[in-house]
N, C-alpha and C positions, 0 to 999 in steps of 0.2 A: 622594441618597446612593447610590453604587454598591454593589451587593450582591456580596460575595465568595463564589464558589462553589468547591467542591472536587469533583473528579471521580475516580471509582474507576478504577484501571488494573489489568488482569490482570497477573500475574507473567509475565515473559518466558519463553516455552517454550524447552526445551533438546532437542537432537536427538542420537540415537545415530549416525545416518548424516549425511553432509554434505548441506547444503541449498544450492541454487543459485537465485538470484532475478534476474529482469530488471527493471531500473528504467527506466521510459519517462517522459521529461520533455519538456514543451513549454516552451521558454525564451522565449516571446513577451514576457513581462515578466521579463527576465533576472535582475534582482536578487532578485525574489521566488522565481523558480525556483531560483536558487542557494541561497537559504536553505532552501527545501523539501528540496532535494537534500542539503544538509549535515545536516539533521535525519534524513533517511531513511538516509543512509549511516552516520551515527553509530549508529543503532539496529541496522542490519544487522551492522556491525562488532562491536558489543558482544555480539551473539548468535553471532559467529563464522561468519557466513553469507557465502558467496561471491556476488558479484554482477557483472552486466554492466550497462552503461548505453547507452541509445540516446536520441537526440533526434528529435523530430518537430516540424513547424511549429506546430501548435496543439492545443488540447484535443480537437477533433473527430477528430484523427488518432491520439490515444492508444489508443482501443479497437481501431482497425484494426491497429496495431502489435502490441498484446497478442494479438489474435486470430490473427495470422499466426504469432507465436512460439509460442502455445499449440498450434497445429496442427503446426508444422514443427520446433520446437526442443525441447530437453529441459530445461525450467525447472520447478522445483517451485512457483514462485509469481511474482507480479508486483506492482510498485508503480507506480501512476499518479500523476504529479505535474504540476501546471499551475495556471493561475489564469485565471479569467474575471471581469472587472470590468464591472459594469453600465454600459452606454452609453446613447445616446439612442434606440436602435432596438430592435426585438424580437429582434435577433440574439443578445442575451444569453440569452433564454429558450431559443432553439433550441440554442445551444451547451451550455448547462447541462443541459437535458433530454435531448438526444440522447447526449451523452457519458456521462452518468450511467446512462441506460437501457441503452446498449450494454455498459457495464461490468457492470451487474447481470445482463444476459442471459448474458454470458460466465461470470460466477460461477455461475449456475444450470446451466451446462454443465460445471462442475467446475473452472474456473480459480480459483485462490486469489489474489484481488486485493485489495490495500489501496488504496482510493481517496483520493488526496491532491490531487484537483483542487478548488482553492478556488473557491467561487462567492460573490462579495462585492459589496457596493454601491459601495465606493470603495477607493482605494489604501491608505488608512490601515488599513482592516480587513484587507486582504491582508497588509500588512507585519507586523502583530502576530501574525496566524495563522501566517505562514511563519517567523517569527523563532525559531531554535532556543533562544533564551533566554526566549521568551515562551510562546506556545501550542504551538509546535513540531509543527504538523500533518504535516510530512514524516515525523517519527519515528512519529507515530500511524498513518500509512498503512503504514509498514514493519512496525510491530508487528501491525497487523491482518492483513497478509499472512502473517506468521509464525504467528499463531494459527490461521489457516485451513489452512496447510500442516500444522501439528501435528494438527489434526482430520482432515484427509484421510489422513494416515499412520496415525492411530489407527483409522480406520474402513475402511481398505483391506482387502478380503476376501483370505484366504489364496489363493495361486495366481492372483492378479490380474495376473500379468505382472511387469514390472520393479519395480513398487512393491509390495514385500512388506510384510506387517504388521510393525510395529516397536514396540518399547517406547518410549513417550514419557515423559520425565521432565519434570515441570512443578513448578517451585519455587512453593510456596504458603505464604505467611506464613513464609518462611525455612526451610521444611521440605520436602524432596523427597518426592514420592509417585510410585509407579510404577503405571501402568495398562497393560493389554494389550488 
């Protein structure tokens, strides 16, 4: 008998100043990528966040695209979307480990990244995780990016350049609280 689990989700952050996010998607498995993208864009639009979209050939290219944009463009955060399905070779481990590690290292450098690169055993697992009406991992990745953006803005030191400290309103349990 399958066990039903519920997962806690943080309330969606709200921002005083506009937020701009870059969504980087690898459409190698186009139908899965399209569902991940639908979920991510739905979350960003619900938060009133402006976004741009770029496509790259595969999951290994996602961190490179984000790193380039992090260095050269003016985005508050990033959403990484793609899918790696286990095959018959060790290529699966290479792609999963290297893309995940590269995104983590960018995060440690200060990039606010929501990682929505699915790493699954088979297509059926990918389909349910990408489906906006099921697990909706695209929306989860977008939500993660938004929460990291909110934290970065909350902790930015006064006089730190273009990103000045701002008051972040976070709805918790239907009640707004203000922190500075």
